[in-house]
N, C-alpha and C positions, 0 to 999 in steps of 0.2 A: 766322133766328137761328143764330149759329155754334155748332157742337158743341164741347164741351171735354172732352178725354180724361181720364177719372179714373184715378188710380193707386191700388193697394191701400195701405191704412194699415199701417204697421209700427211697432213700438216703436223708440225712439231707439237702443237698443243694437244691434238688428238692422241698422238703416239705417247706423249708424256702421261696423259690420262690413263691409257691402257697399261703402261709400265707401272704406274702407281698402284693400280688395283688388281692386276693379274694374279699376284701371289695370293692375295686374300681370297679371290674367287676360286682359285685352285683348291685352297683349304676348305672353302664352303662346299664345293662339289664333293670332295672326298668325304667330308663329315656327313653331308646329306645322304650320299649313297650308303655309307656304312650304317647310318642310323635307320634309314628307311627300309633297306633291303638286307639287313644283317643276316636273317635266317636263311634266305635263298643263297646268298654268297657262301655262308658257312658250310652248308650242305655240299655245295659243289667243291669247295676247298677240301673238305674232309675226304672226299672220294679221291682227289688227286694226291693228297698227302698220303693216304693209306696205301695207294698203289705204287707211288714213286719214291717218296721221301725217305721212308725207313730203310730202303734198300740202297738208295743212290745218293742221298744228300746228307752232308754233315749236319748233325742236329743243331749246331750253333748257327746255321743259316735258315732255320725254320722261319723266324720272324720276317726276314727279308724276302724269302720266297712267298710268304703269305701276303706281304704288301704288294709285291709285283703282280701276284695273282689277282688281288683285289682291283688294281688299276685295269688289268686285262678285262675283268668282268664289267667294270664301270662303263667302259666304252664299247664293249662287244656283246655282252650278255643281255638279251631281251627279258625284262623282268615284269613288265606290266603293260597290257594292251599292245603287245608286240613292240615295245619301245625300250631303249636302254636307259640306264640311270642318267647318263649325260643328256639325253633328249628330255627326259622328265624334269631334270634340274633347270634346263633352259626354259621350258614352259612355265615353271614356277617363277623364274625370274621376270618373264614377260608380264605376269600378273602384278609384280611389284613396280612396274613401269621404270625399270633400270634405264640409265642413260643409254641412248641408242648405240654409240660406238662400243660400249662395254657388252651390251646385249649381242651385238653383231660378232664380237670376239668369241663369246661363249657359244654362239650358234655354230661357229666354224669348228669348235672343239668336238661337236658331235661326230664328226667324220675322222677323228684321230684313229690311227691304227699303228701297231708296233712295227718296227723294222730294225735292221742291223746296219750300222753306219761305220765308216772309217774317217778318222780325223785327217784332213788333207792340208789344213793351214790354220795358223794362229793369226787372226786378224788384229786383235788387241788383247788386253788383259781380260776382257769379259766376252769376247766374241770369237768364234771359230767357224771354219767352213768344213762341212762334213759331206761325205758321199755315201749314198745308199748303195750297198755292195750288190744289191739285186737288180736295181734299175739304172745305176750309174748317175742318177740325178743328184745334184749338189744343192746344199742349203746353207744359208748363213744362220747361225744358231747362237743365241745368247746363253751365257753360262752363269748361274748363281753360285756354283761350286768351283772348286779348283779345276782349272782346265787340264784335261788329259793330254799327254804327249802326242805329237803327230804320229800317225799310223796306228794309234790306239783303236780298238773296236769299242763301239757304244751300242747298247741295246736299250730301247725305251720307246715312249709315245711322244712324237713331236706334235706340238700344238702352235697355232698362230698367235703371236702377240703383236698385232698390227703389221709393221714392216719387217718383222723378223720372226724366227721360230724359237721355241724353247722346249725342253723336255718337261712333260707333266710331272711335277713333284720331285722326281729323282730319276736317275739312270744307273745302269750297271756298265762298268768298263773293264777292259783287260789291256795292260800296258806293255808287258814284256814280249819282245818280238817273237821268240820261239813259241811262246804260248799262243800268241795271236795267230800265227800261221797254222798251228795244229787245230785250234778251235774254229778258225775260218773254214778250213777244209772239212771239218766234221759238220758244221752247220750247213754248208753248201750241199754236202752229200745228203743230209737229212731233208733239206727243202726240195732238192732234185728238180729245180726249175718251176715248182708249183706257184702259181700266181698268188694264192692265198696261204702259202706255206707257213709264213711267220705267224699269222693269225691262228692257224690250225695247230701248229706245234709249239706255241709260245711257252707253255709250261715246261716242256722238254728242253727248249732253248735256254730258259732261265736256269734250269738245273745244271746244264752243261757249262754255262758261264759262271755260276756260283762255284762250281767245282774247280774251274780253271783259276778263278780269283783266289780261292782258298789255297790252291797249289802255289800260286805266285806269292802269296802271303808267307807260306811255309818256307819257300825258297829264300825269301828275303831275310828270314829270321833263323837261318841255319846256325846251329851252335855246335861247335866242336867238342866232343866228349873225349875224355882220357880213355885209355885202354880198359881200365877197371870200371869206369862209368858206362862205357859201351857194353861191357860184358853183362852188367846188371840188366840192361835192356834186351840184349840178345837172349839171355837165359829166361827172362820173363816171357818173351814171345815163344820160346821153345817149350816152356813147361806149363804155361797157363792153360786153363780149361778152353778147349777148342770151340766150345758152344757159346762163348762170350762173343758179343757183337764186334764187328770190325771198327765201329765208331768208338767203342770203349778202348780198344787197343790203341787207336790213334790219339785218344785223349790222354792215355797213360804215357805214350811216347812223347807227346808235346809237353806234358807236365814234367816229365823227368828231365827233358832238355832245359826247361826253364829253371827247374830246381838246381841243376848242376851249374848253370850259368851264374846264378845268384850266390849259391853256397859253396860251389867247388868241393864237394865232399871227398875227403881222403878215406879210403877204406881198406882194411886188412881182409875183411870178409864180405865181398860183394854180394854173396848169396843172401845176406840178412836184408839188404835193400831190395833185392829181387823178391823175397818173401813179402816185404812190406808193400810192394807195388801190386803183387798178386792179391794180397788181402784187400787193398783199395779197390781193385777191379771186382773182386767178389762182393764187396759192399755195394758197388754200383749195380752189379747184376743180380743182387738179392740172392746170392748163393749161400744158403745157411750151412752147407756142408763144409765150406772152405773156412773153418774157424782158425783163430791164431794158433791154437795148440796143434791142429792138423798140419797147418803150413810150417810151423816151427819144426815139426818132425820131418816133413817133406824135405826141408832145406838143411836139416841137421844143425839146428840152432836152438836157442831157448825162447820160451814164450816172452820172457821179459826183454830179451834183445830185439826180438821182432817188434814188440810193442813200442819200444823206444825209437826205433827207426821209423815206424809208422807215424808216431807223433811228430817226429821231425818233418816228415813229408807233409803231413796234414796241417801243421802250423804254417807252413808256406802256402799250401794249395787249398785251404779251406774254402775260400770264396769261389775259386774256379770249380772245385768239385761240387759245391752246392748249386752253382749255376748250371753246370752240365747235367746233374741229376734232375733239376727242375725242368730242363728242356726235354729230357727223356720221358718224364711224366706227361708232359703235353703231347708228345708223340704217341704214348700208350693210349691216351684218351681218344686221340684221332683214330688210331687203328681199331679201337674197340667200338667206335660209333658206326 
């Protein structure tokens, strides 16, 4: 028989007060911790990014990983006098003589810990019932975001908001059933029945979930290529410098699919577009040897033809490419520190 976590009964006025101020208090805690302990958190984040992110995580998910990691540190990393930021924030609020119910709510937040949940029921438009997959305990949980489908996996920190629970700031979720089954099996194997497994392995869990979510997103946006358009991509992967990173190849792949979806290019000579994609990859990877003239010779075309196709691609992908290069620079700074 599954356990169901009971919450204390409050009068409607008190519950309304908590509902009214909880979101602002969450933001205050996040801002307080980020401002007060920025250097401590940054050093720890850099170590994890350097070790795991460059090899395992899509660069586009850097910021989301960093936010998840920050919340993990707020509740679990002892930063001063053997206390966490959540505890120090509560003590600061006590000095301000905050209303007792609000103070009690924040006091309970000190004990928040991450876990993995499965959505078992939609109670209404803003409330769901979730089950901790490790303990089988069920909770009633309020949702400020769009409600995930039943059987979705959710990863995050549950906090008390009076008579109900809510995820602190945000959560990660996986919705497609085949992905859910695979990730669930991987996570349970990683945790191996360890009581504090989620706390201990939280960064690795976040990476696995972000990778799964990215795969789901890619699956939803599958774009069919014509034979000649597919040939461009196949030849690119076959001929491009093997030293280039996997994430750059994935970026080129995604960009080409989106370019073809919008422009549906017809081509007598697919190799010119292949050369243009390889030149873009070379620009991203800072490969000074792969010039337009070198690549034009490699693909038996002219420099002007290659330049023309490259401009077509970049006119479409300029913003995406700039954003991707910016993320790579952030990762390089982290790896160098």
